[in-house]
C-alpha positions as CSV (number, residue, x, y, z in Angstrom):
1,X,0.0,0.0,0.0
2,X,1.3,3.4,-0.9
3,X,1.9,5.5,2.2
4,X,0.1,8.9,2.7
5,X,2.2,11.7,1.5
6,X,3.4,14.4,3.9
7,X,0.5,16.7,4.8
8,X,-2.1,14.4,3.2
9,X,-4.3,12.0,5.2
10,X,-5.2,9.7,2.4
11,X,-3.3,6.5,1.5
12,X,-2.4,6.7,-2.1
13,X,-1.8,10.4,-1.9
14,X,-4.2,13.4,-2.4
15,X,-5.2,14.6,-5.8
16,X,-3.5,17.7,-7.0
17,X,-5.8,20.7,-7.0
18,X,-7.1,21.6,-10.4
19,X,-6.3,24.9,-11.9
20,X,-10.0,25.8,-11.6
21,X,-10.0,25.0,-7.9
22,X,-6.8,27.0,-7.4
23,X,-8.2,30.0,-9.2
24,X,-11.4,29.8,-7.2
25,X,-9.3,29.8,-4.0
26,X,-7.3,32.8,-5.0
27,X,-10.5,34.6,-5.9
28,X,-12.1,33.8,-2.6
29,X,-9.0,34.9,-0.7
30,X,-8.9,38.2,-2.7
31,X,-12.6,38.9,-2.0
32,X,-12.0,38.2,1.7
33,X,-9.2,40.8,1.7
34,X,-11.2,43.4,-0.2
35,X,-14.2,43.0,2.1
36,X,-12.2,43.0,5.3
37,X,-10.2,46.0,4.5
38,X,-13.3,47.9,3.3
39,X,-15.2,47.0,6.4
40,X,-12.3,48.2,8.5
41,X,-12.6,51.6,6.8
42,X,-16.1,52.0,8.2
43,X,-15.3,50.5,11.6
44,X,-12.2,52.5,12.3
45,X,-13.0,55.9,10.8
46,X,-16.5,56.4,12.2
47,X,-17.0,58.6,15.2
48,X,-17.9,56.0,17.9
49,X,-19.7,58.6,20.0
50,X,-22.4,59.4,17.5
51,X,-22.0,56.8,14.7
52,X,-21.3,59.5,12.1
53,X,-19.2,58.2,9.2
54,X,-16.9,60.6,7.4
55,X,-17.6,61.5,3.8
56,X,-14.0,60.7,3.0
57,X,-10.7,59.8,4.8
58,X,-7.9,60.6,5.4
59,X,-8.8,64.1,4.3
60,X,-10.6,65.6,7.2
61,X,-14.3,66.0,6.3
62,X,-17.9,66.3,7.4
63,X,-20.1,63.3,7.7
64,X,-22.1,61.9,4.9
65,X,-25.5,60.6,6.1
66,X,-25.5,58.2,3.0
67,X,-22.2,56.8,4.2
68,X,-23.7,56.2,7.6
69,X,-26.4,54.1,5.9
70,X,-23.7,52.0,4.1
71,X,-21.8,51.7,7.4
72,X,-24.8,50.4,9.3
73,X,-25.3,47.6,6.9
74,X,-21.5,47.0,6.8
75,X,-21.4,46.4,10.5
76,X,-23.8,43.5,10.1
77,X,-21.6,42.0,7.4
78,X,-18.7,42.3,9.8
79,X,-20.6,40.3,12.4
80,X,-21.4,37.6,9.8
81,X,-17.7,37.2,9.0
82,X,-16.6,37.3,12.6
83,X,-14.6,40.5,12.1
84,X,-16.5,42.1,15.0
85,X,-18.7,40.7,17.7
86,X,-22.5,41.0,17.6
87,X,-22.4,42.9,20.8
88,X,-19.8,45.4,19.6
89,X,-21.7,45.9,16.4
90,X,-24.9,46.4,18.3
91,X,-23.3,49.0,20.5
92,X,-22.1,50.9,17.4
93,X,-25.6,50.7,15.9
94,X,-27.2,51.9,19.0
95,X,-24.9,54.9,19.2
96,X,-25.8,55.8,15.7
97,X,-29.6,55.3,16.0
98,X,-29.7,57.2,19.3
99,X,-28.0,60.1,17.6
100,X,-30.5,60.2,14.6
101,X,-33.5,59.6,16.8
102,X,-32.6,62.5,19.2
103,X,-30.9,64.9,16.7
104,X,-32.6,68.3,16.6
105,X,-35.1,68.8,13.8
106,X,-36.9,71.9,12.6
107,X,-37.1,74.6,9.8
108,X,-34.3,76.8,11.3
109,X,-31.3,77.5,9.2
110,X,-28.9,76.5,11.9
111,X,-28.8,74.4,15.0
112,X,-30.6,71.4,13.5
113,X,-29.7,68.1,11.8
114,X,-32.8,67.8,9.7
115,X,-36.5,68.6,9.3
116,X,-39.7,66.5,9.2
117,X,-37.8,63.3,9.5
118,X,-35.3,64.0,6.7
119,X,-31.7,64.9,7.4
120,X,-29.2,67.2,5.8
121,X,-26.8,65.7,3.2
122,X,-23.7,66.5,5.3
123,X,-23.4,66.9,9.1
124,X,-20.6,68.1,11.3
125,X,-18.6,65.0,12.5
126,X,-18.6,66.1,16.1
127,X,-21.8,68.1,16.7
128,X,-24.0,66.3,14.2
129,X,-25.5,69.6,13.0
130,X,-26.0,70.8,9.5
131,X,-22.8,71.4,7.6
132,X,-22.7,74.9,6.2
133,X,-25.7,75.4,3.8
134,X,-26.2,71.9,2.4
135,X,-29.6,70.7,1.3
136,X,-32.1,68.6,3.2
137,X,-31.6,65.5,1.0
138,X,-34.2,62.9,0.0
139,X,-31.8,60.4,-1.5
140,X,-29.2,60.6,1.2
141,X,-31.9,60.2,3.9
142,X,-33.1,57.2,1.9
143,X,-29.7,55.6,1.9
144,X,-29.4,56.2,5.6
145,X,-32.9,54.7,6.2
146,X,-31.9,51.5,4.3
147,X,-29.0,51.0,6.7
148,X,-31.3,51.8,9.6
149,X,-33.9,49.2,8.4
150,X,-31.2,46.6,7.8
151,X,-30.2,46.9,11.5
152,X,-33.9,46.6,12.5
153,X,-34.1,43.3,10.6
154,X,-30.9,41.9,11.9
155,X,-31.2,42.6,15.6
156,X,-34.3,40.5,16.1
157,X,-33.8,38.7,19.4
158,X,-35.8,39.1,22.5
159,X,-33.0,41.0,24.3
160,X,-33.2,44.6,25.6
161,X,-30.4,45.8,23.3
162,X,-32.1,44.3,20.2
163,X,-35.5,45.6,21.2
164,X,-34.0,49.1,21.6
165,X,-32.5,48.9,18.1
166,X,-35.9,48.1,16.7
167,X,-37.6,50.8,18.6
168,X,-35.1,53.5,17.5
169,X,-35.2,52.3,13.9
170,X,-39.0,52.5,13.9
171,X,-39.0,56.0,15.4
172,X,-36.5,57.2,12.7
173,X,-38.3,55.8,9.8
174,X,-41.9,56.3,10.9
175,X,-41.6,60.1,11.4
176,X,-40.3,60.8,7.8
177,X,-43.0,63.0,6.2
178,X,-42.8,61.8,2.6
179,X,-45.9,63.7,1.3
180,X,-44.3,67.0,2.4
181,X,-41.4,66.3,0.0
182,X,-43.7,65.9,-3.0
183,X,-44.1,69.7,-2.8
184,X,-47.5,69.5,-4.5
185,X,-46.5,67.1,-7.2
186,X,-46.7,63.3,-7.7
187,X,-42.9,62.7,-7.5
188,X,-40.4,63.5,-4.8
189,X,-38.2,66.7,-4.9
190,X,-34.5,66.1,-4.7
191,X,-33.9,68.6,-1.9
192,X,-35.0,71.5,0.3
193,X,-33.2,74.5,1.8
194,X,-34.5,76.6,4.7
195,X,-33.0,79.6,2.9
196,X,-35.4,81.3,0.4
197,X,-34.8,82.7,-3.0
198,X,-32.2,80.2,-4.1
199,X,-31.9,79.4,-7.8
200,X,-33.8,76.4,-9.1
201,X,-36.0,76.3,-5.9
202,X,-39.6,77.1,-5.5
203,X,-41.0,79.6,-3.0
204,X,-41.1,77.0,-0.2
205,X,-37.5,76.1,-0.6
206,X,-37.8,72.8,-2.5
207,X,-35.5,72.0,-5.4
208,X,-37.4,72.0,-8.7
209,X,-35.3,68.9,-9.8
210,X,-37.3,65.8,-9.1
211,X,-36.7,62.1,-8.8
212,X,-38.1,61.0,-12.2
213,X,-36.3,58.8,-14.7
214,X,-34.0,55.9,-13.8
215,X,-31.2,56.5,-11.3
216,X,-30.3,55.7,-7.7
217,X,-33.6,57.2,-6.6
218,X,-35.5,54.0,-7.1
219,X,-35.0,53.0,-3.5
220,X,-36.7,56.2,-2.3
221,X,-40.0,55.2,-3.7
222,X,-40.0,51.7,-2.1
223,X,-39.4,53.6,1.2
224,X,-42.0,56.3,0.6
225,X,-44.7,54.0,-0.8
226,X,-44.2,51.5,2.0
227,X,-44.3,54.0,4.9
228,X,-46.8,52.9,7.6
229,X,-47.3,56.4,8.8
230,X,-46.8,59.0,5.9
231,X,-47.0,57.1,2.6
232,X,-47.2,58.7,-0.8
233,X,-49.5,57.3,-3.5
234,X,-48.9,54.8,-6.4
235,X,-49.0,57.7,-8.9
236,X,-45.5,58.5,-7.7
237,X,-44.1,55.4,-9.2
238,X,-45.8,56.2,-12.5
239,X,-44.2,59.6,-12.5
240,X,-40.9,58.0,-11.7
241,X,-41.0,55.5,-14.6
242,X,-42.4,58.1,-16.9
243,X,-39.0,59.6,-17.2
244,X,-37.2,56.4,-18.3
245,X,-35.1,56.3,-21.4
246,X,-34.9,52.8,-23.0
247,X,-32.1,52.7,-25.5
248,X,-29.1,50.7,-26.8
249,X,-25.5,51.3,-26.0
250,X,-22.5,49.2,-27.0
251,X,-24.5,46.2,-27.8
252,X,-26.9,46.3,-24.8
253,X,-30.5,47.5,-24.6
254,X,-31.6,48.9,-21.2
255,X,-32.9,51.9,-19.2
256,X,-30.2,54.5,-19.5
257,X,-28.3,56.1,-16.6
258,X,-24.7,56.9,-17.4
259,X,-22.9,56.5,-14.0
260,X,-22.9,52.9,-12.7
261,X,-23.8,53.9,-9.1
262,X,-27.4,54.5,-10.3
263,X,-27.5,50.9,-11.3
264,X,-26.1,49.7,-8.0
265,X,-27.4,51.6,-4.9
266,X,-31.0,50.4,-4.9
267,X,-29.9,46.9,-5.6
268,X,-27.6,46.8,-2.6
269,X,-30.6,46.4,-0.3
270,X,-33.5,45.3,-2.6
271,X,-33.4,42.0,-4.4
272,X,-34.8,42.8,-7.8
273,X,-34.2,39.4,-9.3
274,X,-37.4,37.9,-10.7
275,X,-39.7,40.8,-9.6
276,X,-41.0,43.2,-12.2
277,X,-43.1,46.3,-12.3
278,X,-45.4,47.2,-15.3
279,X,-42.5,48.8,-17.2
280,X,-40.2,45.8,-17.0
281,X,-43.0,43.3,-17.6
282,X,-43.5,45.0,-21.0
283,X,-39.8,44.6,-21.8
284,X,-39.4,41.1,-20.6
285,X,-36.6,41.7,-18.1
286,X,-36.2,42.7,-14.5
287,X,-34.1,45.5,-13.0
288,X,-31.3,43.1,-12.1
289,X,-30.9,42.2,-15.7
290,X,-31.1,45.9,-16.5
291,X,-28.1,46.5,-14.3
292,X,-26.3,43.6,-15.7
293,X,-26.7,45.0,-19.2
294,X,-25.4,48.4,-18.0
295,X,-22.3,46.7,-16.6
296,X,-21.6,44.8,-19.8
297,X,-22.1,48.0,-21.8
298,X,-19.6,49.9,-19.6
299,X,-17.0,47.2,-20.1
300,X,-17.6,47.2,-23.9
301,X,-17.2,51.0,-23.9
302,X,-13.9,50.8,-22.1
303,X,-12.7,48.1,-24.5
304,X,-13.6,50.2,-27.5
305,X,-12.0,53.2,-25.7
306,X,-13.4,55.9,-28.1
307,X,-11.6,58.6,-26.1
308,X,-8.2,57.0,-26.5
309,X,-7.4,57.1,-22.8
310,X,-4.5,55.2,-21.4
311,X,-5.1,52.0,-19.4
312,X,-8.6,51.2,-20.7
313,X,-9.2,47.6,-21.8
314,X,-11.5,44.6,-21.3
315,X,-10.0,44.0,-17.8
316,X,-9.8,47.6,-16.5
317,X,-13.0,49.6,-16.8
318,X,-15.7,51.4,-14.8
319,X,-17.1,54.9,-14.8
320,X,-19.1,56.3,-11.9
321,X,-19.2,59.4,-9.7
322,X,-15.9,59.8,-8.1
323,X,-12.9,61.9,-7.2
324,X,-10.6,63.0,-10.0
325,X,-7.2,64.6,-10.5
326,X,-7.8,68.3,-11.3
327,X,-10.0,70.7,-13.1
328,X,-8.0,71.7,-16.1
329,X,-7.5,71.1,-19.9
330,X,-4.3,70.4,-21.8
331,X,-2.9,68.3,-24.6
332,X,-1.8,64.7,-24.0
333,X,-1.0,62.2,-26.8
334,X,-1.8,64.9,-29.4
335,X,-5.3,65.4,-28.1
336,X,-6.8,68.2,-26.0
337,X,-8.0,66.7,-22.7
338,X,-10.4,68.1,-20.1
339,X,-10.0,66.7,-16.6
340,X,-12.2,67.1,-13.5
341,X,-12.0,66.6,-9.8
342,X,-15.2,65.2,-8.3
343,X,-17.6,64.4,-11.2
344,X,-20.4,62.1,-12.1
345,X,-18.4,60.0,-14.6
346,X,-20.4,57.7,-16.8
347,X,-21.2,56.4,-20.3
348,X,-24.5,55.9,-22.1
349,X,-26.7,57.3,-24.8
350,X,-27.9,59.9,-22.4
351,X,-24.4,61.3,-21.8
352,X,-20.7,60.5,-21.8
353,X,-18.7,62.0,-18.9
354,X,-15.2,60.5,-19.3
355,X,-11.8,62.1,-18.5
356,X,-9.8,58.9,-18.2
357,X,-10.5,58.4,-14.5
358,X,-11.5,54.9,-13.5
359,X,-13.3,54.0,-10.3
360,X,-12.9,50.6,-8.6
361,X,-16.4,50.8,-7.0
362,X,-17.9,50.8,-10.6
363,X,-16.7,47.2,-10.9
364,X,-16.9,46.3,-7.2
365,X,-20.5,47.4,-6.9
366,X,-21.4,45.4,-10.0
367,X,-20.0,42.1,-8.9
368,X,-23.5,40.4,-8.5
369,X,-24.6,41.5,-11.9
370,X,-21.6,40.3,-13.9
371,X,-19.1,38.5,-11.7
372,X,-17.4,37.0,-14.7
373,X,-16.1,40.5,-15.7
374,X,-16.3,42.5,-12.5
375,X,-14.1,40.2,-10.3
376,X,-11.3,39.9,-13.0
377,X,-11.4,43.7,-13.3
378,X,-10.7,44.1,-9.6
379,X,-8.0,41.4,-9.6
380,X,-6.3,43.1,-12.6
381,X,-6.5,46.5,-11.0
382,X,-4.7,45.3,-7.9
383,X,-2.1,43.3,-9.9
384,X,-1.4,46.1,-12.3
385,X,-1.3,49.0,-9.9
386,X,-0.4,47.4,-6.6
387,X,-0.1,49.5,-3.5
388,X,-0.7,52.7,-5.4
389,X,-4.3,51.7,-5.8
390,X,-4.9,49.1,-3.1
391,X,-4.0,50.1,0.5
392,X,-4.9,49.9,4.1
393,X,-8.6,50.1,3.5
394,X,-8.8,48.4,0.1
395,X,-9.2,50.3,-3.1
396,X,-8.7,54.1,-3.0
397,X,-11.5,56.0,-4.6
398,X,-10.2,56.5,-8.2
399,X,-7.2,56.5,-10.5
400,X,-6.3,57.9,-13.9
401,X,-3.6,56.0,-15.9
402,X,-3.4,58.9,-18.5
403,X,-1.7,61.3,-16.1
404,X,1.8,59.9,-15.6
405,X,3.9,63.2,-15.6
406,X,5.2,63.6,-12.0
407,X,5.8,67.2,-12.7
408,X,2.1,67.9,-13.0
409,X,0.7,69.5,-9.8
410,X,-2.7,68.1,-8.7
411,X,-4.9,69.4,-5.9
412,X,-5.6,66.0,-4.5
413,X,-4.1,62.5,-4.7
414,X,-0.7,61.9,-6.2
415,X,0.9,61.0,-9.5
416,X,3.1,57.9,-9.5
417,X,5.5,58.2,-12.4
418,X,4.8,55.7,-15.2
419,X,1.6,54.5,-13.6
420,X,-0.8,57.4,-13.4
421,X,-2.7,59.6,-10.9
422,X,-4.1,57.9,-7.8
423,X,-6.5,59.2,-5.2
424,X,-5.3,59.1,-1.6
425,X,-8.8,59.3,-0.2
426,X,-11.5,56.6,0.4
427,X,-15.1,57.8,0.0
428,X,-17.8,56.2,2.1
429,X,-20.5,56.2,-0.6
430,X,-18.0,54.2,-2.9
431,X,-16.7,51.9,-0.2
432,X,-20.2,50.8,0.8
433,X,-21.2,49.2,-2.5
434,X,-17.9,47.3,-2.7
435,X,-18.4,45.7,0.7
436,X,-22.2,44.9,0.4
437,X,-22.4,43.9,-3.2
438,X,-19.6,41.5,-2.9
439,X,-21.4,40.0,0.1
440,X,-24.7,39.8,-1.9
441,X,-22.8,37.9,-4.7
442,X,-21.2,35.5,-2.2
443,X,-24.0,34.9,0.2
444,X,-27.1,37.0,-0.6
445,X,-27.0,38.2,3.0
446,X,-28.3,41.7,2.6
447,X,-31.0,40.7,0.1
448,X,-32.3,37.9,2.4
449,X,-32.3,40.3,5.3
450,X,-34.3,43.0,3.5
451,X,-36.8,40.6,1.8
452,X,-38.2,40.1,5.3
453,X,-38.9,43.8,5.9
454,X,-42.7,44.4,5.6
455,X,-42.4,48.1,4.8
456,X,-40.2,47.6,1.7
457,X,-42.4,44.7,0.6
458,X,-45.4,47.0,0.9
459,X,-43.7,49.7,-1.0
460,X,-42.7,47.3,-3.9
461,X,-46.3,45.9,-4.0
462,X,-47.8,49.4,-4.2
463,X,-45.4,50.2,-7.0
464,X,-46.9,47.3,-8.9
465,X,-44.1,44.7,-8.6
466,X,-45.1,41.1,-8.8
467,X,-43.5,37.7,-9.2
468,X,-40.4,36.1,-7.7
469,X,-40.0,36.4,-4.0
470,X,-42.9,38.7,-3.8
471,X,-45.3,36.0,-4.9
472,X,-48.2,35.7,-2.4
473,X,-47.0,38.8,-0.4
474,X,-49.0,41.5,-2.3
475,X,-52.7,41.6,-1.4
């Protein structure tokens, strides 16, 4: 009898791992590293006293309430992986929810954090009060609420701490006055200022821009239609879909929205696989497939590279809102180039905003839609650019391989000679989709959690969704 080989318990020896198994193991280890480092960003940079997450780090900044929402869900993922104890995560969640439940609200210009249940886009990291003159934001409040509701679903035990999480979460969500933010229309306004007479605002202070047409605002309507206390009517969903643009781009036909974040944010918490509203029933797909097509189109656009930018190919792609190197125009490679700092980068038939800056969260947040291209993109980015792109907290926010001249002065980030410009900041609203969407791809954890929320279920049903996991839930 052949003796077991060293390190192998089987007589006759163990079979050599196949190339496929080896590749799968490397991929799993890589995703573990990406998720853990991204989780650590939220856990370590958040103010533990009030749960406020910075908009960016290491640059000193205000808090983004949307980043708080991503962080709240991220803590739950950390518990599932054993990176933090359930008790420690619950204490962080309670600190956060206490702050938002007790933060001052009112129509005053200063001294408050929000009004009528909504919160200002940015808050001071320490005081939690409105930062400068930012708007009362519907979408950022919505992203915050998704994180709040995810915690409500997760902490479901008959324990005093869990009961308090649920009570605080209910108080935060139930008081949101959604009809007030329709400002006399069917759809929701994008924002409100207590200051009067501002451009593009009505006399009451509401922004005239509304959440209609496809973008990240889809989650708002699930929240607003499903509210048990202050719901809006189903006509809001019809107003929303009335602004859709169905078109074809780089071989894919889907509802257009140029930056990829608009195809990701709502999907982070809501499982759109197999459920359809009237609009999607007519087209024979669901919103998950719509996001898959947008992802494939973005990769095809980068492969074609019509702008002739350096570093674009089938393995390195992805445009979405992100930091950028500078606001300036000059010639490179014989072409006049316009660059931007923070900008809603994207590509579609509705618009193309491309300055050669690529964004890891564009691929990272798309992993569930098209893992066969998104995961290799992340792997290639790390292998090609190394520590310049992938650091202590995972992927920095953005990079631009076209800018390789070390003599060029940039207001943020740095230029690594021969490689390109690299951001030095991490942004919470871009870190969040990387962490949670990889988790949804691997385990479906956030989707399973939120499918059990009765308010989101009610909102989807009132919007006209049927099929899939909603079957039998809409009465």
